[in-house]
C-alpha positions as a Python dict, from the first residue, in 0.01 Angstrom:
ca = {
    (1, 'X'): (0, 0, 0),
    (2, 'X'): (-231, -145, -263),
    (3, 'X'): (-160, -472, -434),
    (4, 'X'): (-186, -422, -811),
    (5, 'X'): (-442, -678, -926),
    (6, 'X'): (-542, -813, -583),
    (7, 'X'): (-861, -739, -391),
    (8, 'X'): (-826, -790, -18),
    (9, 'X'): (-542, -957, 173),
    (10, 'X'): (-458, -1306, 284),
    (11, 'X'): (-468, -1444, 637),
    (12, 'X'): (-133, -1495, 815),
    (13, 'X'): (-51, -1855, 900),
    (14, 'X'): (224, -1986, 1128),
    (15, 'X'): (447, -2269, 1008),
    (16, 'X'): (809, -2361, 944),
    (17, 'X'): (995, -2278, 622),
    (18, 'X'): (1339, -2291, 464),
    (19, 'X'): (1478, -2031, 221),
    (20, 'X'): (1611, -2212, -88),
    (21, 'X'): (1846, -2069, -349),
    (22, 'X'): (1904, -2191, -706),
    (23, 'X'): (2198, -2031, -887),
    (24, 'X'): (2325, -2252, -1170),
    (25, 'X'): (2265, -2209, -1543),
    (26, 'X'): (2165, -2461, -1805),
    (27, 'X'): (2198, -2471, -2180),
    (28, 'X'): (1924, -2479, -2436),
    (29, 'X'): (1787, -2344, -2762),
    (30, 'X'): (1678, -1996, -2854),
    (31, 'X'): (1310, -2024, -2938),
    (32, 'X'): (1037, -2000, -2678),
    (33, 'X'): (952, -2182, -2469),
    (34, 'X'): (1291, -2359, -2489),
    (35, 'X'): (1541, -2227, -2230),
    (36, 'X'): (1821, -1989, -2324),
    (37, 'X'): (2179, -2062, -2212),
    (38, 'X'): (2147, -1792, -1946),
    (39, 'X'): (1824, -1930, -1795),
    (40, 'X'): (1850, -2072, -1441),
    (41, 'X'): (1750, -2440, -1397),
    (42, 'X'): (1387, -2531, -1342),
    (43, 'X'): (1310, -2558, -968),
    (44, 'X'): (1097, -2849, -851),
    (45, 'X'): (737, -2767, -764),
    (46, 'X'): (657, -2854, -403),
    (47, 'X'): (362, -2791, -175),
    (48, 'X'): (410, -2475, 30),
    (49, 'X'): (697, -2352, -189),
    (50, 'X'): (681, -2027, -386),
    (51, 'X'): (926, -2046, -679),
    (52, 'X'): (1048, -1695, -759),
    (53, 'X'): (1268, -1579, -1046),
    (54, 'X'): (1450, -1279, -901),
    (55, 'X'): (1730, -1028, -929),
    (56, 'X'): (2034, -1119, -719),
    (57, 'X'): (2006, -786, -531),
    (58, 'X'): (1740, -956, -320),
    (59, 'X'): (1991, -1178, -146),
    (60, 'X'): (1994, -918, 133),
    (61, 'X'): (1628, -1001, 202),
    (62, 'X'): (1717, -1348, 336),
    (63, 'X'): (1674, -1256, 707),
    (64, 'X'): (1333, -1099, 644),
    (65, 'X'): (1217, -1398, 441),
    (66, 'X'): (1339, -1631, 714),
    (67, 'X'): (1119, -1440, 956),
    (68, 'X'): (835, -1442, 704),
    (69, 'X'): (843, -1820, 678),
    (70, 'X'): (782, -1853, 1053),
    (71, 'X'): (478, -1627, 1022),
    (72, 'X'): (326, -1742, 693),
    (73, 'X'): (430, -2097, 615),
    (74, 'X'): (550, -1989, 271),
    (75, 'X'): (884, -2122, 148),
    (76, 'X'): (1061, -1889, -94),
    (77, 'X'): (1278, -2066, -353),
    (78, 'X'): (1484, -1815, -550),
    (79, 'X'): (1641, -1858, -894),
    (80, 'X'): (1871, -1566, -978),
    (81, 'X'): (1883, -1381, -1309),
    (82, 'X'): (1941, -1034, -1450),
    (83, 'X'): (1632, -814, -1463),
    (84, 'X'): (1624, -772, -1842),
    (85, 'X'): (1708, -1139, -1904),
    (86, 'X'): (1432, -1225, -1659),
    (87, 'X'): (1187, -1004, -1846),
    (88, 'X'): (1271, -1192, -2166),
    (89, 'X'): (1215, -1523, -1986),
    (90, 'X'): (867, -1413, -1877),
    (91, 'X'): (768, -1255, -2210),
    (92, 'X'): (874, -1560, -2412),
    (93, 'X'): (671, -1798, -2197),
    (94, 'X'): (980, -1979, -2064),
    (95, 'X'): (871, -1895, -1707),
    (96, 'X'): (527, -2056, -1747),
    (97, 'X'): (491, -2347, -1508),
    (98, 'X'): (854, -2309, -1402),
    (99, 'X'): (804, -2018, -1163),
    (100, 'X'): (510, -1893, -960),
    (101, 'X'): (628, -1534, -928),
    (102, 'X'): (900, -1292, -1033),
    (103, 'X'): (1072, -1030, -820),
    (104, 'X'): (1288, -780, -1005),
    (105, 'X'): (1392, -430, -893),
    (106, 'X'): (1146, -296, -1148),
    (107, 'X'): (889, -424, -1397),
    (108, 'X'): (926, -117, -1621),
    (109, 'X'): (1092, -307, -1904),
    (110, 'X'): (870, -613, -1867),
    (111, 'X'): (554, -401, -1893),
    (112, 'X'): (666, -257, -2227),
    (113, 'X'): (608, -596, -2390),
    (114, 'X'): (245, -699, -2444),
    (115, 'X'): (334, -1065, -2397),
    (116, 'X'): (522, -997, -2074),
    (117, 'X'): (255, -771, -1930),
    (118, 'X'): (-13, -1032, -1996),
    (119, 'X'): (181, -1291, -1794),
    (120, 'X'): (149, -1090, -1471),
    (121, 'X'): (-158, -1156, -1261),
    (122, 'X'): (-68, -903, -993),
    (123, 'X'): (220, -679, -883),
    (124, 'X'): (293, -575, -524),
    (125, 'X'): (566, -312, -471),
    (126, 'X'): (755, -404, -154),
    (127, 'X'): (1024, -134, -112),
    (128, 'X'): (1185, 146, -313),
    (129, 'X'): (1526, 291, -395),
    (130, 'X'): (1621, 558, -652),
    (131, 'X'): (1925, 537, -876),
    (132, 'X'): (2183, 781, -743),
    (133, 'X'): (2549, 879, -789),
    (134, 'X'): (2791, 814, -505),
    (135, 'X'): (3075, 1068, -525),
    (136, 'X'): (3395, 1064, -321),
    (137, 'X'): (3409, 1353, -75),
    (138, 'X'): (3740, 1473, -221),
    (139, 'X'): (3591, 1486, -573),
    (140, 'X'): (3278, 1659, -444),
    (141, 'X'): (3497, 1929, -291),
    (142, 'X'): (3710, 1971, -602),
    (143, 'X'): (3397, 2024, -810),
    (144, 'X'): (3256, 2277, -563),
    (145, 'X'): (2933, 2086, -515),
    (146, 'X'): (2903, 2132, -139),
    (147, 'X'): (2701, 1850, 18),
    (148, 'X'): (2576, 1732, -325),
    (149, 'X'): (2211, 1816, -260),
    (150, 'X'): (2183, 2067, -547),
    (151, 'X'): (2366, 1874, -821),
    (152, 'X'): (2190, 1805, -1154),
    (153, 'X'): (2249, 1542, -1424),
    (154, 'X'): (2372, 1823, -1651),
    (155, 'X'): (2643, 1912, -1397),
    (156, 'X'): (2744, 1546, -1372),
    (157, 'X'): (2765, 1526, -1751),
    (158, 'X'): (2971, 1844, -1778),
    (159, 'X'): (3216, 1720, -1514),
    (160, 'X'): (3250, 1382, -1689),
    (161, 'X'): (3312, 1535, -2033),
    (162, 'X'): (3571, 1772, -1882),
    (163, 'X'): (3761, 1478, -1733),
    (164, 'X'): (3686, 1589, -1378),
    (165, 'X'): (3450, 1302, -1289),
    (166, 'X'): (3519, 934, -1354),
    (167, 'X'): (3272, 669, -1244),
    (168, 'X'): (3166, 307, -1256),
    (169, 'X'): (2824, 187, -1372),
    (170, 'X'): (2676, -158, -1429),
    (171, 'X'): (2595, -271, -1784),
    (172, 'X'): (2237, -154, -1865),
    (173, 'X'): (2173, -471, -2067),
    (174, 'X'): (2246, -688, -1763),
    (175, 'X'): (2166, -481, -1457),
    (176, 'X'): (1849, -292, -1371),
    (177, 'X'): (2053, -25, -1189),
    (178, 'X'): (2252, 37, -1508),
    (179, 'X'): (1937, 40, -1720),
    (180, 'X'): (1761, 280, -1482),
    (181, 'X'): (2064, 509, -1483),
    (182, 'X'): (2071, 508, -1864),
    (183, 'X'): (1701, 597, -1876),
    (184, 'X'): (1748, 869, -1614),
    (185, 'X'): (2027, 1050, -1799),
    (186, 'X'): (1849, 1014, -2135),
    (187, 'X'): (1529, 1161, -1987),
    (188, 'X'): (1712, 1440, -1805),
    (189, 'X'): (1926, 1539, -2106),
    (190, 'X'): (1630, 1532, -2346),
    (191, 'X'): (1406, 1740, -2122),
    (192, 'X'): (1120, 1494, -2180),
    (193, 'X'): (806, 1558, -1972),
    (194, 'X'): (629, 1239, -2074),
    (195, 'X'): (717, 891, -2201),
    (196, 'X'): (1059, 887, -2366),
    (197, 'X'): (1046, 870, -2749),
    (198, 'X'): (1300, 796, -3021),
    (199, 'X'): (1315, 1170, -3091),
    (200, 'X'): (1398, 1233, -2724),
    (201, 'X'): (1683, 981, -2739),
    (202, 'X'): (1823, 1147, -3054),
    (203, 'X'): (1804, 1487, -2884),
    (204, 'X'): (1989, 1355, -2580),
    (205, 'X'): (2258, 1164, -2772),
    (206, 'X'): (2529, 1437, -2780),
    (207, 'X'): (2499, 1489, -2404),
    (208, 'X'): (2489, 1114, -2343),
    (209, 'X'): (2814, 1067, -2535),
    (210, 'X'): (2979, 1331, -2319),
    (211, 'X'): (2844, 1176, -2000),
    (212, 'X'): (2970, 828, -2084),
    (213, 'X'): (3325, 947, -2153),
    (214, 'X'): (3354, 945, -1775),
    (215, 'X'): (3264, 578, -1733),
    (216, 'X'): (3582, 392, -1635),
    (217, 'X'): (3432, 76, -1486),
    (218, 'X'): (3163, -155, -1618),
    (219, 'X'): (3018, -473, -1474),
    (220, 'X'): (2742, -727, -1514),
    (221, 'X'): (2663, -704, -1142),
    (222, 'X'): (2657, -441, -870),
    (223, 'X'): (2861, -662, -637),
    (224, 'X'): (3163, -696, -866),
    (225, 'X'): (3139, -326, -955),
    (226, 'X'): (3174, -236, -586),
    (227, 'X'): (3475, -467, -554),
    (228, 'X'): (3638, -313, -861),
    (229, 'X'): (3582, 35, -717),
    (230, 'X'): (3751, -71, -394),
    (231, 'X'): (4054, -207, -586),
    (232, 'X'): (4093, 89, -821),
    (233, 'X'): (4392, 315, -780),
    (234, 'X'): (4320, 644, -597),
    (235, 'X'): (4204, 904, -845),
    (236, 'X'): (4110, 655, -1121),
    (237, 'X'): (3743, 625, -1024),
    (238, 'X'): (3576, 900, -826),
    (239, 'X'): (3213, 789, -826),
    (240, 'X'): (2969, 500, -865),
    (241, 'X'): (2623, 501, -1024),
    (242, 'X'): (2390, 260, -845),
    (243, 'X'): (2086, 237, -623),
    (244, 'X'): (2085, 468, -322),
    (245, 'X'): (2055, 161, -98),
    (246, 'X'): (2361, -8, -254),
    (247, 'X'): (2574, 305, -218),
    (248, 'X'): (2476, 355, 147),
    (249, 'X'): (2542, -11, 225),
    (250, 'X'): (2876, 1, 43),
    (251, 'X'): (2994, 286, 264),
    (252, 'X'): (2991, 48, 560),
    (253, 'X'): (3283, -146, 410),
    (254, 'X'): (3483, 135, 246),
    (255, 'X'): (3795, 300, 384),
    (256, 'X'): (3741, 662, 496),
    (257, 'X'): (3907, 808, 185),
    (258, 'X'): (3678, 599, -39),
    (259, 'X'): (3350, 694, 132),
    (260, 'X'): (3077, 810, -104),
    (261, 'X'): (2838, 1103, -69),
    (262, 'X'): (2508, 994, -219),
    (263, 'X'): (2393, 1246, -480),
    (264, 'X'): (2032, 1223, -594),
    (265, 'X'): (2024, 1460, -892),
    (266, 'X'): (1795, 1755, -838),
    (267, 'X'): (1624, 1720, -1176),
    (268, 'X'): (1495, 1370, -1108),
    (269, 'X'): (1562, 1001, -1070),
    (270, 'X'): (1437, 661, -1184),
    (271, 'X'): (1345, 442, -889),
    (272, 'X'): (1311, 69, -834),
    (273, 'X'): (998, -34, -645),
    (274, 'X'): (1076, -408, -621),
    (275, 'X'): (731, -542, -718),
    (276, 'X'): (674, -903, -612),
    (277, 'X'): (465, -1020, -909),
    (278, 'X'): (243, -1325, -939),
    (279, 'X'): (246, -1508, -1271),
    (280, 'X'): (-81, -1611, -1428),
    (281, 'X'): (48, -1967, -1467),
    (282, 'X'): (75, -2013, -1088),
    (283, 'X'): (-151, -2278, -935),
    (284, 'X'): (-415, -2188, -676),
    (285, 'X'): (-206, -2308, -384),
    (286, 'X'): (84, -2084, -487),
    (287, 'X'): (-154, -1792, -538),
    (288, 'X'): (-267, -1831, -178),
    (289, 'X'): (97, -1846, -65),
    (290, 'X'): (170, -1529, -262),
    (291, 'X'): (-113, -1343, -90),
    (292, 'X'): (4, -1450, 255),
    (293, 'X'): (364, -1350, 183),
    (294, 'X'): (286, -1008, 31),
    (295, 'X'): (44, -924, 313),
    (296, 'X'): (317, -1000, 564),
    (297, 'X'): (582, -797, 380),
    (298, 'X'): (359, -488, 371),
    (299, 'X'): (295, -483, 747),
    (300, 'X'): (420, -159, 898),
    (301, 'X'): (668, -321, 1138),
    (302, 'X'): (803, -549, 864),
    (303, 'X'): (846, -251, 631),
    (304, 'X'): (1050, -77, 901),
    (305, 'X'): (1261, -392, 943),
    (306, 'X'): (1319, -412, 564),
    (307, 'X'): (1428, -48, 551),
    (308, 'X'): (1670, -83, 840),
    (309, 'X'): (1820, -401, 695),
    (310, 'X'): (1844, -305, 325),
    (311, 'X'): (1842, 80, 339),
    (312, 'X'): (1556, 81, 89),
    (313, 'X'): (1253, 300, 146),
    (314, 'X'): (920, 168, 280),
    (315, 'X'): (615, 170, 54),
    (316, 'X'): (351, 125, 325),
    (317, 'X'): (215, 463, 441),
    (318, 'X'): (320, 539, 797),
    (319, 'X'): (611, 293, 802),
    (320, 'X'): (931, 453, 931),
    (321, 'X'): (1233, 458, 703),
    (322, 'X'): (1587, 383, 821),
    (323, 'X'): (1731, 692, 996),
    (324, 'X'): (2011, 729, 738),
    (325, 'X'): (1765, 779, 450),
    (326, 'X'): (1689, 1141, 347),
    (327, 'X'): (1327, 1237, 394),
    (328, 'X'): (1296, 1453, 80),
    (329, 'X'): (1203, 1294, -251),
    (330, 'X'): (1299, 1358, -614),
    (331, 'X'): (1057, 1358, -904),
    (332, 'X'): (1043, 1044, -1116),
    (333, 'X'): (1184, 1090, -1465),
    (334, 'X'): (983, 949, -1759),
    (335, 'X'): (1052, 599, -1888),
    (336, 'X'): (1056, 487, -2255),
    (337, 'X'): (705, 464, -2393),
    (338, 'X'): (766, 146, -2592),
    (339, 'X'): (993, -156, -2605),
    (340, 'X'): (1128, -31, -2939),
    (341, 'X'): (1250, 289, -2773),
    (342, 'X'): (1396, 99, -2474),
    (343, 'X'): (1577, -156, -2693),
    (344, 'X'): (1699, 119, -2923),
    (345, 'X'): (1842, 309, -2625),
    (346, 'X'): (2019, -6, -2504),
    (347, 'X'): (2161, -79, -2849),
    (348, 'X'): (2275, 281, -2880),
    (349, 'X'): (2455, 256, -2546),
    (350, 'X'): (2634, -65, -2645),
    (351, 'X'): (2735, 38, -2996),
    (352, 'X'): (2762, 417, -2991),
    (353, 'X'): (2749, 588, -2651),
    (354, 'X'): (2984, 395, -2424),
    (355, 'X'): (3359, 364, -2456),
    (356, 'X'): (3445, 78, -2695),
    (357, 'X'): (3590, -252, -2576),
    (358, 'X'): (3920, -426, -2631),
    (359, 'X'): (3880, -796, -2553),
    (360, 'X'): (4139, -1072, -2581),
    (361, 'X'): (4007, -1429, -2583),
    (362, 'X'): (4271, -1681, -2471),
    (363, 'X'): (4136, -2013, -2597),
    (364, 'X'): (4260, -2357, -2497),
    (365, 'X'): (4286, -2572, -2811),
    (366, 'X'): (4496, -2851, -2658),
    (367, 'X'): (4438, -3216, -2739),
    (368, 'X'): (4187, -3261, -2456),
    (369, 'X'): (3955, -3012, -2628),
    (370, 'X'): (3906, -3239, -2931),
    (371, 'X'): (3551, -3348, -3007),
    (372, 'X'): (3249, -3220, -2816),
    (373, 'X'): (3444, -2966, -2611),
    (374, 'X'): (3585, -2787, -2913),
    (375, 'X'): (3244, -2801, -3078),
    (376, 'X'): (3092, -2637, -2768),
    (377, 'X'): (3358, -2363, -2777),
    (378, 'X'): (3293, -2294, -3145),
    (379, 'X'): (2918, -2277, -3087),
    (380, 'X'): (2950, -2045, -2785),
    (381, 'X'): (3188, -1801, -2954),
    (382, 'X'): (2996, -1827, -3278),
    (383, 'X'): (2687, -1695, -3100),
    (384, 'X'): (2879, -1378, -3019),
    (385, 'X'): (2907, -1303, -3390),
    (386, 'X'): (2532, -1332, -3451),
    (387, 'X'): (2299, -1044, -3528),
    (388, 'X'): (1976, -1185, -3372),
    (389, 'X'): (1995, -960, -3067),
    (390, 'X'): (1802, -633, -3045),
    (391, 'X'): (1973, -520, -2724),
    (392, 'X'): (2328, -617, -2839),
    (393, 'X'): (2373, -818, -2519),
    (394, 'X'): (2539, -1114, -2683),
    (395, 'X'): (2712, -1019, -3006),
    (396, 'X'): (3042, -836, -3034),
    (397, 'X'): (2973, -463, -3023),
    (398, 'X'): (3032, -203, -3289),
    (399, 'X'): (3382, -52, -3249),
    (400, 'X'): (3498, -350, -3039),
    (401, 'X'): (3850, -483, -3091),
    (402, 'X'): (3850, -863, -3059),
    (403, 'X'): (4168, -1071, -3042),
    (404, 'X'): (4160, -1451, -3057),
    (405, 'X'): (4463, -1628, -2907),
    (406, 'X'): (4467, -2002, -2971),
    (407, 'X'): (4705, -2194, -2745),
    (408, 'X'): (4814, -2542, -2644),
    (409, 'X'): (5176, -2618, -2546),
    (410, 'X'): (5244, -2263, -2663),
    (411, 'X'): (5055, -1984, -2837),
    (412, 'X'): (4955, -2103, -3184),
    (413, 'X'): (4847, -1765, -3315),
    (414, 'X'): (4688, -1432, -3224),
    (415, 'X'): (4442, -1271, -3465),
    (416, 'X'): (4283, -929, -3408),
    (417, 'X'): (3957, -805, -3558),
    (418, 'X'): (3815, -452, -3537),
    (419, 'X'): (3434, -447, -3565),
    (420, 'X'): (3324, -137, -3763),
    (421, 'X'): (3036, 83, -3654),
    (422, 'X'): (2691, 36, -3803),
    (423, 'X'): (2635, 286, -4083),
    (424, 'X'): (2994, 272, -4202),
    (425, 'X'): (3118, 76, -4501),
    (426, 'X'): (3139, -221, -4507),
    (427, 'X'): (2962, -226, -4167),
    (428, 'X'): (3002, -478, -3885),
    (429, 'X'): (2862, -791, -4052),
    (430, 'X'): (3164, -872, -4270),
    (431, 'X'): (3402, -851, -3973),
    (432, 'X'): (3169, -1054, -3752),
    (433, 'X'): (3164, -1322, -4022),
    (434, 'X'): (3547, -1313, -4033),
    (435, 'X'): (3564, -1364, -3655),
    (436, 'X'): (3329, -1659, -3686),
    (437, 'X'): (3539, -1808, -3964),
    (438, 'X'): (3848, -1796, -3741),
    (439, 'X'): (3652, -1951, -3455),
    (440, 'X'): (3522, -2236, -3669),
    (441, 'X'): (3877, -2305, -3795),
    (442, 'X'): (4010, -2378, -3444),
    (443, 'X'): (4170, -2721, -3410),
    (444, 'X'): (4279, -2920, -3105),
    (445, 'X'): (4624, -3071, -3034),
    (446, 'X'): (4910, -3037, -2785),
    (447, 'X'): (4951, -2967, -2413),
    (448, 'X'): (4824, -2681, -2194),
    (449, 'X'): (5034, -2370, -2124),
    (450, 'X'): (4785, -2143, -1949),
    (451, 'X'): (5019, -1900, -1775),
    (452, 'X'): (5253, -1847, -2072),
    (453, 'X'): (4953, -1776, -2292),
    (454, 'X'): (4814, -1523, -2044),
    (455, 'X'): (5150, -1345, -2039),
    (456, 'X'): (5133, -1321, -2418),
    (457, 'X'): (4780, -1178, -2393),
    (458, 'X'): (4910, -894, -2176),
    (459, 'X'): (5191, -830, -2424),
    (460, 'X'): (4939, -814, -2709),
    (461, 'X'): (4732, -560, -2515),
    (462, 'X'): (5040, -353, -2438),
    (463, 'X'): (5123, -332, -2808),
    (464, 'X'): (4764, -250, -2900),
    (465, 'X'): (4737, 26, -2640),
    (466, 'X'): (5069, 177, -2749),
    (467, 'X'): (4974, 172, -3116),
    (468, 'X'): (4620, 307, -3078),
    (469, 'X'): (4670, 543, -2780),
    (470, 'X'): (4299, 503, -2706),
    (471, 'X'): (4087, 456, -2396),
    (472, 'X'): (3886, 134, -2398),
    (473, 'X'): (3725, -110, -2158),
    (474, 'X'): (3995, -377, -2174),
    (475, 'X'): (3976, -734, -2047),
    (476, 'X'): (4101, -1089, -2106),
    (477, 'X'): (3876, -1396, -2123),
    (478, 'X'): (4049, -1728, -2052),
    (479, 'X'): (3877, -2054, -2151),
    (480, 'X'): (4050, -2382, -2063),
    (481, 'X'): (3936, -2737, -1995),
    (482, 'X'): (4245, -2854, -1809),
    (483, 'X'): (4531, -2779, -1574),
    (484, 'X'): (4834, -2580, -1688),
    (485, 'X'): (5110, -2839, -1740),
    (486, 'X'): (5360, -2663, -1966),
    (487, 'X'): (5541, -2329, -1987),
    (488, 'X'): (5528, -2066, -1713),
    (489, 'X'): (5413, -2158, -1362),
    (490, 'X'): (5172, -1987, -1126),
    (491, 'X'): (5468, -1827, -951),
    (492, 'X'): (5612, -1706, -1281),
    (493, 'X'): (5283, -1544, -1374),
    (494, 'X'): (5245, -1373, -1037),
    (495, 'X'): (5593, -1222, -1073),
    (496, 'X'): (5513, -1121, -1433),
    (497, 'X'): (5187, -956, -1324),
    (498, 'X'): (5345, -769, -1035),
    (499, 'X'): (5594, -610, -1274),
    (500, 'X'): (5327, -480, -1514),
    (501, 'X'): (5254, -109, -1542),
    (502, 'X'): (4954, 27, -1351),
    (503, 'X'): (4755, 45, -1676),
    (504, 'X'): (4829, -321, -1751),
    (505, 'X'): (4749, -430, -1396),
    (506, 'X'): (4405, -273, -1434),
    (507, 'X'): (4318, -531, -1705),
    (508, 'X'): (4116, -812, -1541),
    (509, 'X'): (4116, -1177, -1649),
    (510, 'X'): (3779, -1354, -1657),
    (511, 'X'): (3850, -1731, -1653),
    (512, 'X'): (3581, -1980, -1754),
    (513, 'X'): (3570, -2312, -1571),
    (514, 'X'): (3508, -2586, -1827),
    (515, 'X'): (3565, -2960, -1859),
    (516, 'X'): (3842, -3077, -1624),
    (517, 'X'): (3989, -2730, -1562),
    (518, 'X'): (4172, -2674, -1232),
    (519, 'X'): (3936, -2446, -1041),
    (520, 'X'): (4205, -2340, -791),
    (521, 'X'): (4433, -2224, -1072),
    (522, 'X'): (4156, -2027, -1241),
    (523, 'X'): (4034, -1869, -917),
    (524, 'X'): (4392, -1768, -842),
    (525, 'X'): (4420, -1599, -1181),
    (526, 'X'): (4092, -1413, -1124),
    (527, 'X'): (4203, -1300, -777),
    (528, 'X'): (4548, -1194, -896),
    (529, 'X'): (4414, -981, -1181),
    (530, 'X'): (4098, -841, -1023),
    (531, 'X'): (3873, -1052, -1245),
    (532, 'X'): (3594, -1297, -1177),
    (533, 'X'): (3563, -1674, -1228),
    (534, 'X'): (3268, -1792, -1441),
    (535, 'X'): (3131, -2145, -1446),
    (536, 'X'): (3092, -2291, -1794),
    (537, 'X'): (3053, -2653, -1688),
    (538, 'X'): (2674, -2636, -1719),
    (539, 'X'): (2665, -2401, -2017),
    (540, 'X'): (2964, -2257, -2201),
    (541, 'X'): (2717, -2043, -2399),
    (542, 'X'): (2580, -1899, -2075),
    (543, 'X'): (2927, -1820, -1938),
    (544, 'X'): (3033, -1632, -2251),
    (545, 'X'): (2704, -1440, -2252),
    (546, 'X'): (2735, -1345, -1886),
    (547, 'X'): (3090, -1216, -1929),
    (548, 'X'): (2968, -970, -2194),
    (549, 'X'): (2833, -754, -1911),
    (550, 'X'): (3186, -712, -1773),
    (551, 'X'): (3356, -610, -2099),
}
């Protein structure tokens, strides 16, 4: 396998190494090179350490990198981020001097930006996996698709629009698997033979809308998506869209009735090639370490080991793939030809193609929130009403229903806003400004009744669902800086939740840990409702942004 940008290979050296992980987030400003709220912290430069900004999917490479450190003397220090957020970090210059290399599932999006492309000194694909659709065997049989080997994207879209196929898919603005899936269906439905254009996206839009009527689960990460699939009631979700490797690995932990047949659509796929990429800002010592590490990873026996461990495909000619991987290949579907087309496709997904969201924010405005904490809450929520976001990752989406519940010793009020679609009158901006006005008017006083306020949030959703009779991605976000000390207890809430209808039980709560909040209480709420706990102690902005991928 050739290294893009390198001539020759490095010598292998033997030495000891430790694999280091950095996972927290820090706050900061918007303009480059200042960090964004979602940026990981800056790792410390050390001799023999290769600092890599990477997608969290690579956590399964830990055993291989542990073996690599014994052979090369190169210490890998990971900082995790989403692929598209990571591309922004590189393009803006915020990675300069902070990281030596990046390792995302794909550099497709990064290469669309002239600034991002110029930051890469070399790219070395390490392994590959196509985006595929894992379909339950029972659903496959009901659809008459046999072993799934002859299924096309058009058939998947027809089944979804007919209500015969429901699936989960990660948010394309947060996850490379979701982004690759979005590109794949847009390319397949448009019939494009070369780089995807704005005209191709317009041509594919009617079919895309039909396809996304079948999406019943969304997530900012593949891991939580798999967990949500495992918790879903039988019949609610019949498929998952993800990397072939993720689907095959997931089958190891699924009950027999939940097992997935991996369908690689006959008309083509978009694959991840996991290029380990050296940044031009890396010092000479780190460049040497990069060469030693990539040379090791491309060795035939190491490629076989990677494939057996991760169920990804080798990229080195002659290296044997894991036995469970099919030997036939699918053609690669075309990718957007410009960043404008890619960002436009992402914005279209968020605001037009996907099912709209219904989100209830349960906000602690007790006395302990007075001062800096309330100011931080106002700033973080205020960002979600902004329009300075081409991919619509952060701001409230078109067609989204947003309810703000302010609480202390009891619920102070609940206000609901419906964000209009772009192109309608008066458009989304007036409603976004109204949400911000309500946020900035929040005031702090009183005690903390977390569980009673959550119960009221579920009642609000029940009334909204009954009145609208619609089908939305529905979730609750809980932000508190303290321990619940008034109103309903943990036991009361558990009993309340157990008595909810199946539709209500499917609504997850995403608590945000902030200030002096009781982590055990919040984790319990997340576990009880099928949600996920987010840490806002380092950056409340970052926590609110990250949750957007799950709504």
